[in-house]
PyMOL Python script that loads the backbone (N, CA, C, O; Angstrom):
from pymol import cmd

cmd.read_pdbstr("""\
ATOM      1  N   MET A   1     125.846-121.270  83.213  1.00  0.00           N
ATOM      2  CA  MET A   1     125.740-120.101  83.933  1.00  0.00           C
ATOM      3  C   MET A   1     125.042-118.846  83.298  1.00  0.00           C
ATOM      4  O   MET A   1     124.422-117.971  83.904  1.00  0.00           O
ATOM      5  N   LYS A   2     125.287-118.948  81.863  1.00  0.00           N
ATOM      6  CA  LYS A   2     124.545-117.965  81.088  1.00  0.00           C
ATOM      7  C   LYS A   2     123.187-118.093  80.965  1.00  0.00           C
ATOM      8  O   LYS A   2     122.442-117.113  80.926  1.00  0.00           O
ATOM      9  N   LYS A   3     122.754-119.390  80.893  1.00  0.00           N
ATOM     10  CA  LYS A   3     121.279-119.548  80.917  1.00  0.00           C
ATOM     11  C   LYS A   3     120.426-119.275  82.157  1.00  0.00           C
ATOM     12  O   LYS A   3     119.276-118.837  82.148  1.00  0.00           O
ATOM     13  N   CYS A   4     121.181-119.608  83.258  1.00  0.00           N
ATOM     14  CA  CYS A   4     120.696-119.267  84.422  1.00  0.00           C
ATOM     15  C   CYS A   4     120.551-117.740  84.878  1.00  0.00           C
ATOM     16  O   CYS A   4     119.693-117.249  85.612  1.00  0.00           O
ATOM     17  N   LEU A   5     121.634-117.128  84.235  1.00  0.00           N
ATOM     18  CA  LEU A   5     121.411-115.667  84.381  1.00  0.00           C
ATOM     19  C   LEU A   5     120.325-114.901  83.645  1.00  0.00           C
ATOM     20  O   LEU A   5     119.715-113.913  84.056  1.00  0.00           O
ATOM     21  N   THR A   6     120.186-115.555  82.445  1.00  0.00           N
ATOM     22  CA  THR A   6     119.127-115.191  81.432  1.00  0.00           C
ATOM     23  C   THR A   6     117.788-115.372  82.183  1.00  0.00           C
ATOM     24  O   THR A   6     116.952-114.479  82.329  1.00  0.00           O
ATOM     25  N   ILE A   7     117.691-116.605  82.629  1.00  0.00           N
ATOM     26  CA  ILE A   7     116.348-116.801  83.414  1.00  0.00           C
ATOM     27  C   ILE A   7     115.964-115.989  84.526  1.00  0.00           C
ATOM     28  O   ILE A   7     114.797-115.611  84.635  1.00  0.00           O
ATOM     29  N   ILE A   8     116.970-115.645  85.482  1.00  0.00           N
ATOM     30  CA  ILE A   8     116.705-114.785  86.433  1.00  0.00           C
ATOM     31  C   ILE A   8     116.433-113.353  86.014  1.00  0.00           C
ATOM     32  O   ILE A   8     115.574-112.696  86.603  1.00  0.00           O
ATOM     33  N   ILE A   9     117.128-112.862  85.034  1.00  0.00           N
ATOM     34  CA  ILE A   9     116.800-111.582  84.475  1.00  0.00           C
ATOM     35  C   ILE A   9     115.315-111.442  83.980  1.00  0.00           C
ATOM     36  O   ILE A   9     114.539-110.539  84.291  1.00  0.00           O
ATOM     37  N   SER A  10     115.053-112.567  83.106  1.00  0.00           N
ATOM     38  CA  SER A  10     113.618-112.551  82.535  1.00  0.00           C
ATOM     39  C   SER A  10     112.545-112.591  83.647  1.00  0.00           C
ATOM     40  O   SER A  10     111.492-111.979  83.468  1.00  0.00           O
ATOM     41  N   VAL A  11     112.761-113.278  84.784  1.00  0.00           N
ATOM     42  CA  VAL A  11     111.860-113.380  85.827  1.00  0.00           C
ATOM     43  C   VAL A  11     111.758-111.975  86.607  1.00  0.00           C
ATOM     44  O   VAL A  11     110.698-111.562  87.076  1.00  0.00           O
ATOM     45  N   PHE A  12     112.966-111.302  86.691  1.00  0.00           N
ATOM     46  CA  PHE A  12     113.014-109.954  87.271  1.00  0.00           C
ATOM     47  C   PHE A  12     111.945-109.073  86.458  1.00  0.00           C
ATOM     48  O   PHE A  12     110.947-108.544  86.947  1.00  0.00           O
ATOM     49  N   PHE A  13     112.328-109.026  85.207  1.00  0.00           N
ATOM     50  CA  PHE A  13     111.455-108.066  84.173  1.00  0.00           C
ATOM     51  C   PHE A  13     110.164-108.466  84.193  1.00  0.00           C
ATOM     52  O   PHE A  13     109.299-107.595  84.109  1.00  0.00           O
ATOM     53  N   GLY A  14     109.829-109.690  84.293  1.00  0.00           N
ATOM     54  CA  GLY A  14     108.482-110.012  84.398  1.00  0.00           C
ATOM     55  C   GLY A  14     107.802-109.646  85.611  1.00  0.00           C
ATOM     56  O   GLY A  14     106.611-109.336  85.583  1.00  0.00           O
ATOM     57  N   PHE A  15     108.496-109.659  86.711  1.00  0.00           N
ATOM     58  CA  PHE A  15     107.984-109.308  87.941  1.00  0.00           C
ATOM     59  C   PHE A  15     107.607-107.725  87.859  1.00  0.00           C
ATOM     60  O   PHE A  15     106.468-107.328  88.103  1.00  0.00           O
ATOM     61  N   ILE A  16     108.623-106.907  87.511  1.00  0.00           N
ATOM     62  CA  ILE A  16     108.596-105.395  87.275  1.00  0.00           C
ATOM     63  C   ILE A  16     107.460-105.078  86.437  1.00  0.00           C
ATOM     64  O   ILE A  16     106.726-104.151  86.780  1.00  0.00           O
ATOM     65  N   LEU A  17     107.191-105.822  85.234  1.00  0.00           N
ATOM     66  CA  LEU A  17     106.234-105.468  84.342  1.00  0.00           C
ATOM     67  C   LEU A  17     104.789-105.853  85.008  1.00  0.00           C
ATOM     68  O   LEU A  17     103.776-105.190  84.788  1.00  0.00           O
ATOM     69  N   GLY A  18     104.821-106.867  85.748  1.00  0.00           N
ATOM     70  CA  GLY A  18     103.572-107.078  86.352  1.00  0.00           C
ATOM     71  C   GLY A  18     103.135-106.276  87.473  1.00  0.00           C
ATOM     72  O   GLY A  18     102.000-106.361  87.942  1.00  0.00           O
ATOM     73  N   LEU A  19     104.163-105.386  87.963  1.00  0.00           N
ATOM     74  CA  LEU A  19     103.765-104.457  88.916  1.00  0.00           C
ATOM     75  C   LEU A  19     103.073-103.250  88.264  1.00  0.00           C
ATOM     76  O   LEU A  19     102.145-102.648  88.805  1.00  0.00           O
ATOM     77  N   PHE A  20     103.613-102.923  87.009  1.00  0.00           N
ATOM     78  CA  PHE A  20     103.201-101.725  86.428  1.00  0.00           C
ATOM     79  C   PHE A  20     101.968-101.898  85.304  1.00  0.00           C
ATOM     80  O   PHE A  20     101.297-100.962  84.868  1.00  0.00           O
ATOM     81  N   LEU A  21     101.833-103.212  84.958  1.00  0.00           N
ATOM     82  CA  LEU A  21     100.928-103.428  83.958  1.00  0.00           C
ATOM     83  C   LEU A  21      99.515-102.969  84.294  1.00  0.00           C
ATOM     84  O   LEU A  21      98.865-102.319  83.475  1.00  0.00           O
ATOM     85  N   PRO A  22      98.980-103.335  85.615  1.00  0.00           N
ATOM     86  CA  PRO A  22      97.727-102.977  86.017  1.00  0.00           C
ATOM     87  C   PRO A  22      97.459-101.432  85.983  1.00  0.00           C
ATOM     88  O   PRO A  22      96.300-101.030  85.876  1.00  0.00           O
ATOM     89  N   LYS A  23      98.583-100.503  86.079  1.00  0.00           N
ATOM     90  CA  LYS A  23      98.475 -99.176  86.172  1.00  0.00           C
ATOM     91  C   LYS A  23      98.461 -98.437  84.836  1.00  0.00           C
ATOM     92  O   LYS A  23      98.625 -97.221  84.735  1.00  0.00           O
ATOM     93  N   ILE A  24      98.251 -99.272  83.825  1.00  0.00           N
ATOM     94  CA  ILE A  24      98.184 -98.664  82.457  1.00  0.00           C
ATOM     95  C   ILE A  24      96.861 -97.858  82.335  1.00  0.00           C
ATOM     96  O   ILE A  24      95.857 -98.375  82.825  1.00  0.00           O
ATOM     97  N   PRO A  25      96.768 -96.787  81.805  1.00  0.00           N
ATOM     98  CA  PRO A  25      95.459 -96.102  81.834  1.00  0.00           C
ATOM     99  C   PRO A  25      94.361 -96.805  80.961  1.00  0.00           C
ATOM    100  O   PRO A  25      94.732 -97.511  80.023  1.00  0.00           O
ATOM    101  N   SER A  26      93.159 -96.659  81.200  1.00  0.00           N
ATOM    102  CA  SER A  26      92.179 -97.241  80.503  1.00  0.00           C
ATOM    103  C   SER A  26      91.981 -96.944  79.087  1.00  0.00           C
ATOM    104  O   SER A  26      91.481 -97.753  78.306  1.00  0.00           O
ATOM    105  N   TRP A  27      92.437 -95.604  78.719  1.00  0.00           N
ATOM    106  CA  TRP A  27      92.447 -95.194  77.283  1.00  0.00           C
ATOM    107  C   TRP A  27      93.582 -95.696  76.514  1.00  0.00           C
ATOM    108  O   TRP A  27      93.860 -95.267  75.394  1.00  0.00           O
ATOM    109  N   PHE A  28      94.201 -96.558  77.089  1.00  0.00           N
ATOM    110  CA  PHE A  28      95.251 -97.299  76.305  1.00  0.00           C
ATOM    111  C   PHE A  28      94.721 -98.560  75.674  1.00  0.00           C
ATOM    112  O   PHE A  28      95.319 -99.114  74.751  1.00  0.00           O
ATOM    113  N   SER A  29      93.636 -98.990  76.163  1.00  0.00           N
ATOM    114  CA  SER A  29      92.935-100.120  75.791  1.00  0.00           C
ATOM    115  C   SER A  29      92.307-100.023  74.417  1.00  0.00           C
ATOM    116  O   SER A  29      91.767 -98.950  74.148  1.00  0.00           O
ATOM    117  N   THR A  30      92.295-101.073  73.423  1.00  0.00           N
ATOM    118  CA  THR A  30      91.782-100.811  72.128  1.00  0.00           C
ATOM    119  C   THR A  30      90.399-101.408  72.124  1.00  0.00           C
ATOM    120  O   THR A  30      89.645-101.197  71.174  1.00  0.00           O
ATOM    121  N   THR A  31      90.049-102.127  73.126  1.00  0.00           N
ATOM    122  CA  THR A  31      88.593-102.579  73.256  1.00  0.00           C
ATOM    123  C   THR A  31      87.694-101.700  73.956  1.00  0.00           C
ATOM    124  O   THR A  31      88.113-101.266  75.029  1.00  0.00           O
ATOM    125  N   ASP A  32      86.417-101.304  73.535  1.00  0.00           N
ATOM    126  CA  ASP A  32      85.434-100.640  74.351  1.00  0.00           C
ATOM    127  C   ASP A  32      84.546-101.636  75.001  1.00  0.00           C
ATOM    128  O   ASP A  32      84.497-102.773  74.531  1.00  0.00           O
ATOM    129  N   ALA A  33      83.818-101.301  76.074  1.00  0.00           N
ATOM    130  CA  ALA A  33      82.821-102.177  76.490  1.00  0.00           C
ATOM    131  C   ALA A  33      81.584-102.142  75.657  1.00  0.00           C
ATOM    132  O   ALA A  33      81.041-101.129  75.215  1.00  0.00           O
ATOM    133  N   ILE A  34      81.221-103.343  75.506  1.00  0.00           N
ATOM    134  CA  ILE A  34      80.120-103.527  74.412  1.00  0.00           C
ATOM    135  C   ILE A  34      79.065-104.514  75.143  1.00  0.00           C
ATOM    136  O   ILE A  34      79.363-105.468  75.861  1.00  0.00           O
ATOM    137  N   CYS A  35      77.873-104.108  74.827  1.00  0.00           N
ATOM    138  CA  CYS A  35      76.705-104.965  75.513  1.00  0.00           C
ATOM    139  C   CYS A  35      76.670-106.275  74.777  1.00  0.00           C
ATOM    140  O   CYS A  35      77.049-106.404  73.613  1.00  0.00           O
ATOM    141  N   PRO A  36      76.132-107.360  75.624  1.00  0.00           N
ATOM    142  CA  PRO A  36      76.060-108.670  74.992  1.00  0.00           C
ATOM    143  C   PRO A  36      75.491-108.705  73.564  1.00  0.00           C
ATOM    144  O   PRO A  36      75.935-109.543  72.779  1.00  0.00           O
ATOM    145  N   ASP A  37      74.606-107.907  73.212  1.00  0.00           N
ATOM    146  CA  ASP A  37      73.967-108.047  72.025  1.00  0.00           C
ATOM    147  C   ASP A  37      74.816-107.124  70.722  1.00  0.00           C
ATOM    148  O   ASP A  37      74.418-106.958  69.569  1.00  0.00           O
ATOM    149  N   GLY A  38      75.911-106.688  71.263  1.00  0.00           N
ATOM    150  CA  GLY A  38      76.790-106.085  70.344  1.00  0.00           C
ATOM    151  C   GLY A  38      76.753-104.572  70.206  1.00  0.00           C
ATOM    152  O   GLY A  38      77.601-103.997  69.524  1.00  0.00           O
ATOM    153  N   VAL A  39      75.745-103.887  70.868  1.00  0.00           N
ATOM    154  CA  VAL A  39      75.693-102.345  70.819  1.00  0.00           C
ATOM    155  C   VAL A  39      76.434-101.772  71.853  1.00  0.00           C
ATOM    156  O   VAL A  39      76.870-102.492  72.752  1.00  0.00           O
ATOM    157  N   GLN A  40      76.640-100.519  71.840  1.00  0.00           N
ATOM    158  CA  GLN A  40      77.326 -99.688  72.756  1.00  0.00           C
ATOM    159  C   GLN A  40      76.411 -99.329  73.918  1.00  0.00           C
ATOM    160  O   GLN A  40      75.222 -99.084  73.713  1.00  0.00           O
ATOM    161  N   PRO A  41      76.956 -99.295  75.158  1.00  0.00           N
ATOM    162  CA  PRO A  41      75.962 -98.867  76.300  1.00  0.00           C
ATOM    163  C   PRO A  41      75.684 -97.498  76.150  1.00  0.00           C
ATOM    164  O   PRO A  41      76.326 -96.766  75.397  1.00  0.00           O
ATOM    165  N   ASP A  42      74.623 -97.089  76.939  1.00  0.00           N
ATOM    166  CA  ASP A  42      74.394 -95.637  76.901  1.00  0.00           C
ATOM    167  C   ASP A  42      75.266 -94.611  77.692  1.00  0.00           C
ATOM    168  O   ASP A  42      76.364 -95.003  78.088  1.00  0.00           O
ATOM    169  N   LYS A  43      74.910 -93.453  77.932  1.00  0.00           N
ATOM    170  CA  LYS A  43      75.810 -92.554  78.467  1.00  0.00           C
ATOM    171  C   LYS A  43      76.213 -93.054  79.990  1.00  0.00           C
ATOM    172  O   LYS A  43      77.299 -92.801  80.511  1.00  0.00           O
ATOM    173  N   ASN A  44      75.212 -93.763  80.578  1.00  0.00           N
ATOM    174  CA  ASN A  44      75.366 -94.185  81.916  1.00  0.00           C
ATOM    175  C   ASN A  44      76.091 -95.504  82.056  1.00  0.00           C
ATOM    176  O   ASN A  44      76.420 -95.957  83.152  1.00  0.00           O
ATOM    177  N   GLY A  45      76.318 -96.078  80.946  1.00  0.00           N
ATOM    178  CA  GLY A  45      76.983 -97.484  80.810  1.00  0.00           C
ATOM    179  C   GLY A  45      76.003 -98.638  80.882  1.00  0.00           C
ATOM    180  O   GLY A  45      76.414 -99.765  81.158  1.00  0.00           O
ATOM    181  N   CYS A  46      74.766 -98.408  80.650  1.00  0.00           N
ATOM    182  CA  CYS A  46      73.750 -99.420  80.742  1.00  0.00           C
ATOM    183  C   CYS A  46      73.267 -99.998  79.298  1.00  0.00           C
ATOM    184  O   CYS A  46      73.109 -99.195  78.378  1.00  0.00           O
ATOM    185  N   CYS A  47      73.074-101.138  79.129  1.00  0.00           N
ATOM    186  CA  CYS A  47      72.666-101.804  77.970  1.00  0.00           C
ATOM    187  C   CYS A  47      71.139-101.465  77.769  1.00  0.00           C
ATOM    188  O   CYS A  47      70.440-101.021  78.679  1.00  0.00           O
ATOM    189  N   PRO A  48      70.645-101.740  76.375  1.00  0.00           N
ATOM    190  CA  PRO A  48      69.214-101.610  76.164  1.00  0.00           C
ATOM    191  C   PRO A  48      68.440-102.507  77.137  1.00  0.00           C
ATOM    192  O   PRO A  48      68.789-103.684  77.228  1.00  0.00           O
ATOM    193  N   GLY A  49      67.512-102.089  77.805  1.00  0.00           N
ATOM    194  CA  GLY A  49      66.577-102.811  78.462  1.00  0.00           C
ATOM    195  C   GLY A  49      66.964-102.794  79.951  1.00  0.00           C
ATOM    196  O   GLY A  49      66.433-103.529  80.784  1.00  0.00           O
ATOM    197  N   GLU A  50      67.932-101.896  80.221  1.00  0.00           N
ATOM    198  CA  GLU A  50      68.232-101.671  81.660  1.00  0.00           C
ATOM    199  C   GLU A  50      68.128-100.197  82.085  1.00  0.00           C
ATOM    200  O   GLU A  50      68.307 -99.284  81.279  1.00  0.00           O
ATOM    201  N   VAL A  51      67.822 -99.991  83.432  1.00  0.00           N
ATOM    202  CA  VAL A  51      67.662 -98.833  83.875  1.00  0.00           C
ATOM    203  C   VAL A  51      68.771 -98.385  84.945  1.00  0.00           C
ATOM    204  O   VAL A  51      69.044 -99.099  85.910  1.00  0.00           O
ATOM    205  N   TYR A  52      69.376 -97.176  84.708  1.00  0.00           N
ATOM    206  CA  TYR A  52      70.464 -96.706  85.591  1.00  0.00           C
ATOM    207  C   TYR A  52      69.715 -96.363  86.950  1.00  0.00           C
ATOM    208  O   TYR A  52      68.852 -95.492  87.054  1.00  0.00           O
ATOM    209  N   THR A  53      70.170 -97.170  87.965  1.00  0.00           N
ATOM    210  CA  THR A  53      69.447 -97.212  89.153  1.00  0.00           C
ATOM    211  C   THR A  53      70.313 -96.788  90.437  1.00  0.00           C
ATOM    212  O   THR A  53      71.450 -97.241  90.569  1.00  0.00           O
ATOM    213  N   ASP A  54      69.825 -96.019  91.265  1.00  0.00           N
ATOM    214  CA  ASP A  54      70.535 -95.586  92.520  1.00  0.00           C
ATOM    215  C   ASP A  54      70.337 -96.640  93.640  1.00  0.00           C
ATOM    216  O   ASP A  54      69.178 -96.714  94.047  1.00  0.00           O
ATOM    217  N   MET A  55      71.162 -97.398  94.169  1.00  0.00           N
ATOM    218  CA  MET A  55      71.048 -98.454  95.041  1.00  0.00           C
ATOM    219  C   MET A  55      71.575 -98.041  96.144  1.00  0.00           C
ATOM    220  O   MET A  55      71.999 -98.900  96.917  1.00  0.00           O
ATOM    221  N   TYR A  56      71.666 -96.858  96.443  1.00  0.00           N
ATOM    222  CA  TYR A  56      72.011 -96.102  97.785  1.00  0.00           C
ATOM    223  C   TYR A  56      73.393 -96.675  98.181  1.00  0.00           C
ATOM    224  O   TYR A  56      74.377 -96.260  97.570  1.00  0.00           O
ATOM    225  N   ASP A  57      73.541 -97.599  99.160  1.00  0.00           N
ATOM    226  CA  ASP A  57      74.950 -97.938  99.753  1.00  0.00           C
ATOM    227  C   ASP A  57      75.590 -98.633  98.539  1.00  0.00           C
ATOM    228  O   ASP A  57      76.812 -98.526  98.437  1.00  0.00           O
ATOM    229  N   LEU A  58      75.036 -99.210  97.767  1.00  0.00           N
ATOM    230  CA  LEU A  58      75.778-100.041  96.592  1.00  0.00           C
ATOM    231  C   LEU A  58      76.078 -99.258  95.432  1.00  0.00           C
ATOM    232  O   LEU A  58      76.636 -99.756  94.454  1.00  0.00           O
ATOM    233  N   GLY A  59      75.721 -98.007  95.496  1.00  0.00           N
ATOM    234  CA  GLY A  59      76.133 -97.197  94.281  1.00  0.00           C
ATOM    235  C   GLY A  59      75.023 -97.275  93.022  1.00  0.00           C
ATOM    236  O   GLY A  59      73.998 -97.954  93.069  1.00  0.00           O
ATOM    237  N   PHE A  60      75.358 -96.599  92.105  1.00  0.00           N
ATOM    238  CA  PHE A  60      74.447 -96.742  90.884  1.00  0.00           C
ATOM    239  C   PHE A  60      74.756 -98.146  90.014  1.00  0.00           C
ATOM    240  O   PHE A  60      75.886 -98.562  89.758  1.00  0.00           O
ATOM    241  N   ASN A  61      73.727 -98.664  89.692  1.00  0.00           N
ATOM    242  CA  ASN A  61      73.884-100.022  88.962  1.00  0.00           C
ATOM    243  C   ASN A  61      72.756 -99.953  87.770  1.00  0.00           C
ATOM    244  O   ASN A  61      71.793 -99.188  87.816  1.00  0.00           O
ATOM    245  N   CYS A  62      72.990-100.753  86.831  1.00  0.00           N
ATOM    246  CA  CYS A  62      72.099-100.959  85.696  1.00  0.00           C
ATOM    247  C   CYS A  62      71.385-102.318  86.162  1.00  0.00           C
ATOM    248  O   CYS A  62      71.980-103.360  86.434  1.00  0.00           O
ATOM    249  N   CYS A  63      69.968-102.109  86.204  1.00  0.00           N
ATOM    250  CA  CYS A  63      68.980-103.043  86.347  1.00  0.00           C
ATOM    251  C   CYS A  63      67.973-103.253  85.333  1.00  0.00           C
ATOM    252  O   CYS A  63      67.532-102.342  84.631  1.00  0.00           O
ATOM    253  N   PRO A  64      67.574-104.588  85.255  1.00  0.00           N
ATOM    254  CA  PRO A  64      66.515-104.821  84.303  1.00  0.00           C
ATOM    255  C   PRO A  64      65.272-103.813  84.323  1.00  0.00           C
ATOM    256  O   PRO A  64      64.898-103.309  85.383  1.00  0.00           O
ATOM    257  N   GLU A  65      64.673-103.553  83.146  1.00  0.00           N
ATOM    258  CA  GLU A  65      63.278-102.879  83.208  1.00  0.00           C
ATOM    259  C   GLU A  65      62.471-103.656  83.913  1.00  0.00           C
ATOM    260  O   GLU A  65      62.639-104.867  83.767  1.00  0.00           O
ATOM    261  N   GLY A  66      61.489-103.234  84.768  1.00  0.00           N
ATOM    262  CA  GLY A  66      60.449-104.101  85.450  1.00  0.00           C
ATOM    263  C   GLY A  66      61.041-104.567  86.773  1.00  0.00           C
ATOM    264  O   GLY A  66      60.227-105.015  87.581  1.00  0.00           O
ATOM    265  N   GLY A  67      62.248-104.539  87.110  1.00  0.00           N
ATOM    266  CA  GLY A  67      62.750-104.907  88.380  1.00  0.00           C
ATOM    267  C   GLY A  67      62.868-106.250  88.537  1.00  0.00           C
ATOM    268  O   GLY A  67      63.054-106.598  89.703  1.00  0.00           O
ATOM    269  N   GLU A  68      62.809-107.254  87.589  1.00  0.00           N
ATOM    270  CA  GLU A  68      63.064-108.675  87.584  1.00  0.00           C
ATOM    271  C   GLU A  68      64.386-109.070  87.201  1.00  0.00           C
ATOM    272  O   GLU A  68      64.655-108.911  86.010  1.00  0.00           O
ATOM    273  N   GLY A  69      65.339-109.585  88.000  1.00  0.00           N
ATOM    274  CA  GLY A  69      66.557-109.937  87.576  1.00  0.00           C
ATOM    275  C   GLY A  69      67.673-109.243  88.382  1.00  0.00           C
ATOM    276  O   GLY A  69      67.335-108.481  89.288  1.00  0.00           O
ATOM    277  N   ASP A  70      68.818-109.423  88.152  1.00  0.00           N
ATOM    278  CA  ASP A  70      69.962-108.874  88.851  1.00  0.00           C
ATOM    279  C   ASP A  70      70.499-107.683  88.172  1.00  0.00           C
ATOM    280  O   ASP A  70      70.517-107.501  86.955  1.00  0.00           O
ATOM    281  N   CYS A  71      70.982-106.808  89.187  1.00  0.00           N
ATOM    282  CA  CYS A  71      71.663-105.605  88.778  1.00  0.00           C
ATOM    283  C   CYS A  71      73.109-105.590  88.670  1.00  0.00           C
ATOM    284  O   CYS A  71      73.750-106.140  89.565  1.00  0.00           O
ATOM    285  N   PHE A  72      73.724-105.030  87.689  1.00  0.00           N
ATOM    286  CA  PHE A  72      75.196-104.988  87.584  1.00  0.00           C
ATOM    287  C   PHE A  72      75.781-103.557  87.435  1.00  0.00           C
ATOM    288  O   PHE A  72      75.071-102.631  87.040  1.00  0.00           O
ATOM    289  N   PRO A  73      77.121-103.390  87.767  1.00  0.00           N
ATOM    290  CA  PRO A  73      77.642-102.272  87.675  1.00  0.00           C
ATOM    291  C   PRO A  73      77.788-101.772  86.142  1.00  0.00           C
ATOM    292  O   PRO A  73      78.138-102.582  85.284  1.00  0.00           O
ATOM    293  N   PRO A  74      77.518-100.451  85.821  1.00  0.00           N
ATOM    294  CA  PRO A  74      77.728 -99.934  84.457  1.00  0.00           C
ATOM    295  C   PRO A  74      78.782-100.278  83.795  1.00  0.00           C
ATOM    296  O   PRO A  74      79.783-100.496  84.478  1.00  0.00           O
ATOM    297  N   LEU A  75      78.879-100.408  82.533  1.00  0.00           N
ATOM    298  CA  LEU A  75      79.936-100.806  81.620  1.00  0.00           C
ATOM    299  C   LEU A  75      80.707 -99.447  81.462  1.00  0.00           C
ATOM    300  O   LEU A  75      80.047 -98.410  81.400  1.00  0.00           O
ATOM    301  N   ARG A  76      81.795 -99.419  81.409  1.00  0.00           N
ATOM    302  CA  ARG A  76      82.733 -98.181  81.157  1.00  0.00           C
ATOM    303  C   ARG A  76      83.606 -98.504  80.010  1.00  0.00           C
ATOM    304  O   ARG A  76      84.436 -97.684  79.616  1.00  0.00           O
TER     305      ARG A  76
END
""", "prot")
cmd.dss("prot")
cmd.show_as("cartoon", "prot")
cmd.util.cbc("prot")
cmd.orient("prot")
């Protein structure tokens, strides 16, 4: 009975923690967004070789210089 109660309590606390864990503020994170080559993104969140581009309905994205390739949301 004691083991069963321990398992039920553990599952309950795990469920409660799962509800609140996504709501932890981003400043709590110890890792910053880093570009694939290891440098920090610019003030707009784009990596070197990318241009901060207004894609109208899709919002602002970082697109490769020259327009060849896929665009991605800025790193934050």
